[in-house]
Each structure stands twice: as structure tokens, then as C-alpha cells.
TORRODO-228061 format. One record per residue: residue in one letter; residue number from 1; y, x, z of N, C-alpha, C in turn. Coordinates in steps of 0.05 Angstrom, whole numbers, plus 5000, padded with zeros to 4 digits. Each point is the difference from the previous one (the first is absolute). Example, Ala and Ser with C-alpha at 12.3 -4.5 7.8 and 13.67 -1.06 7.14 Angstrom:
   aa     i   n.py   n.px   n.pz   ca.py   ca.px   ca.pz   c.py   c.px   c.pz
    A     1   4886   5264   5156    5024    4982    5000   5024   5018   5000
    S     2   5021   4993   4986    5024    5016    5001   5022   4985   5014
//
This chain:
   aa     i   n.py   n.px   n.pz   ca.py   ca.px   ca.pz   c.py   c.px   c.pz
    X     1   4976   5017   5000    5024    4983    5000   5025   5018   5000
    X     2   5020   4993   4983    5024    5015    4998   5024   4981   5000
    X     3   5021   5007   5017    5025    4986    5000   5021   5018   4988
    X     4   5014   4992   4979    5021    5016    4988   5025   4982   4997
    X     5   5023   5011   5009    5025    4987    4998   5012   5007   4973
    X     6   5008   4980   4984    5011    5005    4973   5027   4987   4998
    X     7   5017   5012   4984    5027    4990    4995   5021   5014   5018
    X     8   5025   4998   4992    5022    5012    5014   5016   4978   5014
    X     9   5002   5002   5026    5016    4980    5015   4984   4976   5007
    X    10   4999   4981   4982    4985    4975    5005   4971   5003   4991
    X    11   4983   5009   5019    4974    5010    4993   4979   4978   4995
    X    12   4978   5008   4987    4975    4986    4999   4979   5017   5013
    X    13   4979   4987   5011    4977    5015    5011   4977   4997   4980
    X    14   4991   5023   4990    4977    5001    4982   4975   5007   5016
    X    15   4980   4983   4999    4976    5004    5016   4976   5002   4981
    X    16   4985   5022   5003    4975    5004    4984   4976   4995   5019
    X    17   4983   4982   4992    4977    4993    5016   4974   5007   4986
    X    18   4981   5011   5016    4973    5004    4990   4983   4976   5005
    X    19   4976   4999   4989    4982    4978    5003   4996   4993   5030
    X    20   5003   4975   5007    4997    4989    5027   5022   5007   5019
    X    21   5020   5015   4991    5023    5006    5018   5018   4975   5001
    X    22   5014   4997   5022    5016    4976    5005   5026   5007   5015
    X    23   5021   4986   4993    5025    5003    5015   5010   4973   5010
    X    24   5016   5000   5021    5014    4977    5009   5029   5003   4992
    X    25   5013   4978   4993    5029    5002    4992   5014   4974   5008
    X    26   5026   5002   5002    5017    4977    5007   4998   4979   4978
    X    27   5000   4975   5008    4998    4978    4981   5022   5001   4979
    X    28   4993   4998   4975    5020    5001    4979   5007   5028   4990
    X    29   4987   5021   5011    5007    5027    4993   4988   5009   4973
    X    30   4978   4987   4991    4987    5009    4976   5017   4995   4975
    X    31   5005   5021   4984    5015    4998    4975   4981   5000   4977
    X    32   4980   5018   5000    4980    5003    4979   4974   5010   5011
    X    33   4977   4991   4989    4975    5012    5006   4981   4998   4977
    X    34   4982   5019   4998    4981    5002    4978   4976   4981   5005
    X    35   4985   4996   4979    4979    4979    5000   4977   5005   5019
    X    36   4995   5026   5007    4979    5006    5019   5007   4992   5029
    X    37   5025   4993   5005    5009    4993    5027   5001   4970   5004
    X    38   4996   4991   5025    5002    4972    5007   5020   4998   5022
    X    39   5017   4979   4998    5020    4994    5020   4992   4976   5016
    X    40   5002   5002   5026    4993    4977    5018   5020   4997   5022
    X    41   5009   4975   5003    5018    4994    5022   4984   4991   5024
    X    42   5008   5008   5023    4985    4993    5024   5017   5001   5025
    X    43   4990   4988   5021    5013    5001    5026   4986   5022   5016
    X    44   5009   5024   4995    4986    5024    5010   4997   5000   5031
    X    45   4975   5002   5009    4996    5002    5029   5000   4973   5014
    X    46   5003   4978   4985    5000    4974    5013   5028   4989   5005
    X    47   5002   4976   5011    5025    4986    5004   5019   5015   5019
    X    48   4990   5010   5023    5018    5012    5019   5010   5028   4990
    X    49   4983   5014   4986    5009    5025    4988   5022   4995   4979
    X    50   4997   4978   4985    5020    4994    4980   5026   4993   5013
    X    51   5000   4985   5022    5024    4994    5015   5013   5026   5010
    X    52   4983   5018   5010    5009    5025    5010   5015   5016   4979
    X    53   4989   5001   4976    5014    5015    4978   5027   4988   4994
    X    54   5001   4973   5000    5025    4986    4995   5021   5006   5021
    X    55   4991   5001   5026    5018    5005    5022   5009   5029   5001
    X    56   4981   5018   4994    5007    5029    5004   5016   5012   4977
    X    57   4992   4994   4976    5012    5015    4977   5013   4983   4979
    X    58   5003   4974   5006    5014    4982    4981   4984   4997   4974
    X    59   4974   5005   5001    4983    4999    4977   4992   4971   4994
    X    60   4987   4995   4977    4990    4974    4994   4977   4993   5018
    X    61   4996   4974   5003    4977    4990    5016   4974   5010   4988
    X    62   4999   4999   4973    4976    5009    4985   5005   5028   4989
    X    63   4978   5015   4997    5001    5026    4988   4984   5000   4974
    X    64   5001   5021   4985    4983    5003    4977   4982   5024   5003
    X    65   4977   4999   4988    4983    5023    4998   4993   5004   4970
    X    66   4999   5025   4992    4993    5007    4972   4976   5019   5002
    X    67   4978   4992   4986    4975    5016    5002   4990   5006   4972
    X    68   4990   5025   4997    4988    5009    4975   4970   4992   4999
    X    69   4995   4975   4991    4972    4990    5001   4983   5008   4976
    X    70   5013   5008   4977    4984    5005    4976   5004   5028   4989
    X    71   5013   5017   5016    5005    5028    4990   5028   5009   5008
    X    72   5007   5024   4992    5026    5010    5006   5022   4983   4989
    X    73   5023   5000   5013    5023    4984    4990   5026   5008   5013
    X    74   5022   4992   4988    5026    5006    5010   5017   4975   5004
    X    75   5018   5002   5019    5018    4977    5005   5028   5011   5007
    X    76   5020   4984   4994    5028    5006    5008   5009   4979   5020
    X    77   5013   5010   5022    5011    4982    5020   5030   5005   5004
    X    78   5014   4979   5008    5028    5001    5004   5008   4986   5026
    X    79   5018   5012   5016    5010    4987    5024   5019   4977   4994
    X    80   5006   4983   5019    5018    4978    4996   5028   5009   4996
    X    81   5010   5019   5016    5027    5009    4999   5002   5025   4982
    X    82   5022   5004   4986    5003    5025    4984   5003   5024   5018
    X    83   4986   5021   4993    5002    5025    5016   4977   5018   4995
    X    84   4997   5020   5018    4980    5020    4997   4974   4994   5015
    X    85   4979   5012   4991    4974    4998    5013   4991   5027   5011
    X    86   4988   5000   5023    4990    5025    5012   4970   4996   5006
    X    87   4984   5021   4993    4971    4999    5005   4994   5017   5024
    X    88   4986   4988   5020    4994    5014    5025   4969   5001   5003
    X    89   4991   5018   5017    4972    5003    5005   4995   4993   5030
    X    90   4983   4980   5004    4992    4993    5027   4973   5013   5006
    X    91   4998   5012   5024    4975    5012    5008   4998   5001   5031
    X    92   4981   5015   5011    4996    5000    5029   5023   5012   5015
    X    93   5015   5017   4987    5023    5013    5014   5026   4985   4996
    X    94   5002   4984   4979    5026    4988    4993   4997   4971   4991
    X    95   5014   4982   5014    5003    4972    4992   5030   4994   5000
    X    96   5007   4976   4990    5028    4994    4997   5007   4972   5011
    X    97   5025   4998   5010    5012    4974    5006   5015   4992   4975
    X    98   5001   4974   4994    5013    4990    4976   5022   4980   5007
    X    99   5023   5003   4987    5022    4981    5004   4996   4976   4982
    X   100   5017   4980   5002    4998    4976    4985   4998   5005   4970
    X   101   4980   4988   4987    4998    5001    4971   4994   5027   4988
    X   102   4992   5020   5017    4995    5027    4989   4973   5003   4986
    X   103   4980   4984   5008    4974    5003    4988   4999   4992   4971
    X   104   4989   5017   4983    4995    4993    4972   4970   4999   4994
    X   105   4986   5022   5007    4971    5000    4993   4986   5021   5017
    X   106   4974   4998   5001    4984    5020    5015   4971   4999   4990
    X   107   4986   5022   5005    4971    5000    4996   4988   4978   5018
    X   108   4978   4989   4992    4988    4977    5015   4992   5008   5029
    X   109   4996   5026   5004    4993    5010    5027   5024   5001   5019
    X   110   5024   4996   4990    5024    5001    5016   5010   4972   5005
    X   111   5005   4993   5025    5010    4973    5006   5025   5003   5017
    X   112   5016   4978   5001    5024    4999    5017   4996   4979   5021
    X   113   5000   5010   5025    4994    4982    5023   5026   4994   5016
    X   114   4998   4979   5016    5022    4994    5018   5000   5018   5024
    X   115   5023   5009   5009    5002    5015    5025   5023   4988   5015
    X   116   4995   4992   5025    5021    4987    5016   5020   5021   5010
    X   117   5026   4993   4998    5021    5018    5011   5008   4991   5028
    X   118   5015   5017   5013    5012    4992    5026   5021   4979   4996
    X   119   5007   4986   5021    5019    4978    4998   5027   5011   4990
    X   120   5009   5023   5011    5025    5011    4991   5001   5007   4971
    X   121   4979   5011   4990    4999    5007    4971   5000   4975   4983
    X   122   4985   4979   5010    4998    4976    4984   5027   4986   4998
    X   123   5015   4999   5023    5026    4987    5000   5021   5014   4983
    X   124   4999   5027   5000    5021    5015    4985   4991   5008   4972
    X   125   4974   4998   4994    4991    5012    4975   5009   4987   4975
    X   126   4999   4973   4999    5008    4986    4976   4980   5002   4978
    X   127   4979   5015   5003    4979    5002    4980   4973   4999   5013
    X   128   4986   4978   4995    4973    4997    5011   4999   4986   5027
    X   129   5023   4996   5014    5000    4985    5025   4983   5014   5021
    X   130   4981   4985   5012    4983    5011    5021   4977   5017   4988
    X   131   4997   5000   4974    4979    5014    4987   5011   5019   4979
    X   132   4984   5021   4994    5007    5018    4978   4974   5008   4986
    X   133   5002   5007   4975    4977    5008    4985   4992   5029   5005
    X   134   4973   5004   5002    4990    5027    5003   4975   5003   4984
    X   135   4998   5022   4985    4977    5004    4983   4975   5009   5016
    X   136   4977   4994   4989    4974    5009    5010   4983   5008   4977
    X   137   4981   5019   5004    4982    5008    4979   5009   5025   4986
    X   138   4984   5008   4980    5006    5025    4986   5002   4994   4970
    X   139   5021   5011   4988    5004    4997    4971   5029   4999   4993
    X   140   5005   4993   4974    5028    5000    4990   5015   4975   5007
    X   141   5026   5003   5005    5018    4978    5006   5025   5004   4984
    X   142   5010   4978   4987    5025    5001    4985   5020   4981   5014
    X   143   5023   5011   5006    5022    4984    5012   5024   5001   4981
    X   144   5017   4980   5002    5024    4999    4983   5025   4996   5017
    X   145   5022   5011   4991    5026    4997    5014   5021   4989   4980
    X   146   5019   4987   5011    5022    4988    4984   5019   5023   4992
    X   147   5001   5007   4975    5017    5022    4991   4984   5027   4999
    X   148   5014   5022   5003    4988    5026    5000   4987   5005   5027
    X   149   4976   5013   4999    4987    5007    5025   5001   5030   5004
    X   150   4997   5008   5026    5001    5028    5007   4980   5004   5023
    X   151   4985   5021   4999    4981    5007    5021   5012   5020   5019
    X   152   5003   4992   5025    5013    5017    5020   4978   5010   5019
    X   153   4999   5027   5004    4982    5012    5019   5014   5003   5027
    X   154   4992   4983   5019    5012    5001    5026   4985   5020   5018
    X   155   5014   5016   5014    4988    5019    5019   5021   5005   5022
    X   156   5002   4980   5019    5021    5001    5020   4989   4992   5027
    X   157   5011   5011   5022    4991    4991    5027   5012   4973   5007
    X   158   4989   4987   5021    5010    4973    5008   5029   4999   5007
    X   159   5012   5022   5010    5028    4999    5008   5019   5006   4977
    X   160   4989   5005   4976    5017    5004    4976   4987   4986   4976
    X   161   4998   4973   5002    4986    4985    4979   5016   4999   4974
    X   162   4986   4995   4978    5012    4995    4974   5007   4970   4999
    X   163   5024   4994   4993    5010    4972    5000   5002   4990   4971
    X   164   4988   4976   4995    5001    4988    4973   5006   4971   5003
    X   165   5018   4990   4983    5005    4971    4999   4974   4985   4995
    X   166   4994   4980   5017    4974    4987    4999   4994   4988   4973
    X   167   5020   4989   4986    4996    4987    4975   4993   5019   4977
    X   168   5003   5026   5005    4994    5020    4980   4973   5014   5004
    X   169   4986   4992   5022    4974    5011    5006   4979   4985   4984
    X   170   4983   5014   4985    4978    4988    4985   4974   5002   5015
    X   171   4992   5024   5007    4975    5006    5015   5003   5025   5015
    X   172   4984   5003   5022    5002    5024    5015   4973   5006   5013
    X   173   4995   5026   5004    4976    5011    5012   4996   4987   5028
    X   174   4976   4989   5005    4995    4987    5025   4999   5020   5024
    X   175   4998   5026   4994    5001    5021    5021   5028   5003   5011
    X   176   5020   4991   4986    5028    5003    5009   5006   4979   5022
    X   177   5017   5009   5018    5010    4982    5021   5025   4986   4989
    X   178   5002   4974   5003    5023    4986    4989   5012   4981   5021
    X   179   5027   4998   4998    5015    4982    5017   5021   4985   4983
    X   180   5006   4976   5007    5020    4985    4986   5025   4997   5018
    X   181   5023   5003   4988    5025    4999    5016   5022   4987   4985
    X   182   5020   4990   5015    5023    4987    4987   5021   5020   4990
    X   183   4999   5024   5011    5021    5019    4993   4990   5029   5002
    X   184   5013   5018   4986    4994    5028    5002   5013   5013   5025
    X   185   5018   4985   5013    5014    5010    5024   4981   4998   5024
    X   186   4993   5022   5012    4981    5000    5022   5012   4990   5026
    X   187   5026   5001   5004    5012    4993    5026   5017   4975   5000
    X   188   4999   4984   4979    5018    4977    4998   4991   4976   5015
    X   189   4974   4998   5008    4990    4976    5014   4995   4978   4980
    X   190   4989   4977   5010    4992    4978    4982   5024   4988   4987
    X   191   5021   4992   5016    5024    4987    4988   5015   5019   4982
    X   192   5002   5025   5008    5013    5020    4983   4985   5004   4974
    X   193   4973   5000   5002    4984    5004    4976   5003   4976   4981
    X   194   5001   4976   5011    5004    4976    4984   5027   5001   4986
    X   195   5021   5008   5015    5027    5002    4989   5001   5021   4978
    X   196   4989   5023   5006    5000    5022    4980   4985   4992   4975
    X   197   4977   4986   5004    4984    4991    4977   5016   4981   4983
    X   198   5015   4982   5013    5015    4979    4986   5022   5013   4983
    X   199   5015   5019   5012    5023    5010    4986   4993   5022   4979
    X   200   4977   5012   5004    4992    5021    4981   4982   4990   4978
    X   201   4989   4976   5004    4981    4990    4980   4973   5014   5001
    X   202   4995   5016   5021    4977    5017    5002   4974   4984   5003
    X   203   5000   4978   5016    4976    4984    5004   4979   5014   5017
    X   204   4975   4992   4997    4978    5012    5015   4993   5027   4988
    X   205   4995   5020   5017    4991    5026    4991   4973   5006   5012
    X   206   4984   5016   4985    4975    5009    5009   5002   5029   5008
    X   207   4991   5007   5024    5001    5028    5009   4972   5011   5001
    X   208   4995   5021   4985    4973    5011    4996   4999   5028   5011
    X   209   4978   5006   5014    4996    5028    5010   4971   5007   4997
    X   210   4994   5025   5003    4973    5010    4995   4998   5014   4974
    X   211   4976   5000   4988    4996    5013    4974   4985   4982   4981
    X   212   5013   4995   4977    4987    4982    4980   5018   4992   4978
    X   213   4990   4985   4981    5015    4991    4977   5014   4973   5004
    X   214   5023   4997   4988    5014    4974    4999   5009   4996   4971
    X   215   4994   4976   4990    5010    4993    4973   5024   4982   5004
    X   216   5023   5007   4988    5024    4984    5002   5009   4992   4972
    X   217   5016   4979   4998    5010    4991    4975   5031   4998   5000
    X   218   5012   5001   4977    5029    5001    4998   5014   4974   5003
    X   219   4986   4977   4996    5013    4974    5000   4993   4984   5024
    X   220   5019   4984   5009    4997    4982    5023   5000   4971   4988
    X   221   4976   4988   5001    4997    4974    4987   5018   4978   5012
    X   222   5004   5001   5027    5017    4980    5013   5029   5002   4990
    X   223   5010   5025   4999    5027    5004    4990   5003   4993   4971
    X   224   4979   5005   4984    5001    4994    4972   5001   4970   4996
    X   225   4983   4985   5015    5000    4971    4998   5027   4988   5008
    X   226   5011   5011   5022    5027    4991    5009   5021   5005   4978
    X   227   4999   5023   4987    5019    5007    4979   4997   4981   4977
    X   228   4975   4994   4991    4995    4981    4979   5013   4973   5007
    X   229   4995   4991   5025    5011    4975    5009   5030   4999   4999
    X   230   5013   5023   5006    5029    5001    5000   5012   4999   4972
    X   231   4983   5007   4980    5010    5000    4972   4996   4974   4986
    X   232   4984   4982   5012    4995    4974    4988   5022   4981   5008
    X   233   5013   4988   4981    5022    4981    5005   4988   4975   5013
    X   234   5013   4989   5021    4990    4976    5012   5001   4977   4981
    X   235   4979   4983   5001    4998    4977    4982   5021   4979   5008
    X   236   5009   4985   4980    5021    4980    5005   4989   4972   4993
//
């Protein structure tokens, strides 16, 4: 099985499958597939797992699987939002947390499970609520970000975390320690943080420490939607 990212900027994912190999992908992601492949829609893992995917990553209730039942074959996949695709490797040493809508496709041996967050994280996170997506299994994983993506190698102690606007985080190494905060100001307190967040437009930030990869994207979908709304003339 091979995952290759093709195109400049607004990517496609090209997947080559051998006989009996199978991938899972987000509903509606398939652009093209060859005749040796079969596409099947399903409620992966049952009803409660499907609800979990919807809650954690903003994915569709149903997923798709593509399997090479009659020989080798190729397929092209595309994410819902325009932007870049990153291919990651899940194994015994490295798994990933996924932000809303980040999942595009994975080898059938890789799944995304619900993981409960603390109350504080759930209230301030704005993505996934009390749950967040976490990968399990070994194999290839493809995630997508809105706009240009960048892989950041974090290697910092807990007292000097790397700070990223939460809406720009796509996926991050599960070995990393993460905290959600209202402000980058360490000494402003809750009210001060809320005030600073309001006047700066900073919003929720994710503070990451330890050693591992973080995939970030250039666009903020909430800000983009707000901008689109501001450009639309009110109906009369």
C-alpha cells in the first residue's frame, strides 16, 4: 500500500492498493477508483463508534472503505476543504490526536477512537467537546488542513511550551503534553485572559511540550466563514 500526495497547494491523495488491501476514508472523499477496487459505505465500528467520530472530528456519521478485491488498483481521494494533505505513520511508538475534520484516510488497521478530555479542556477547547480523536493501530494515516500545512517538530520542556492557535492545529503526536488556554499571557488570570483574548482576537491557544510532531495549517475556518458572511449583502 502506498499513499502519495499529488498537486501543488490544493492536493489530492493518490493511493495504490495491492490485492486484498483496504483503506478507510471520509465519506465523499473518493474522486476516482479503478475497476479492481470496490467502494462500500458503512457505519464503522457500530452505532456508538459512528457517533463518537461525529463528536470528535466533525466527520460524517458514515465512512467509506475501498478494497482491492480483484487485483491491484489505484484511487484518488480529496478532502472537503481546500488545502494540503499530510501522510503520517502510526506505529507502536507514535500515535496522533486529530482535530475537527482532519481525518482523510487510513490503512484499515488504523482506527480513530474517542478519548475523553478533562472538563477544563472540554469547556475551553471548542473542538471535540468532552472527546477528542486518537488513532490506534499500525499503518498509514492521511490528514488534511485548511490551506497550507506545515510540520513542526516540538522539543520543549513543560515550562517553555510551544503555543499554537487552536484553530490552526490539524494533528499532533500523542506523546506530547498539551494544554488549552485563553491567552498566551501566563500571569493575567481568568478575567485578564478573557479580556486579552477578546481585544487581540487570539481565541483559544494550544500549549504543547515534550518531543513530537505537530501538523498545523495556515487558514482558520471560523474566521474564513465569518469573513464570507460579512461580504454577503443582507437580503431585503
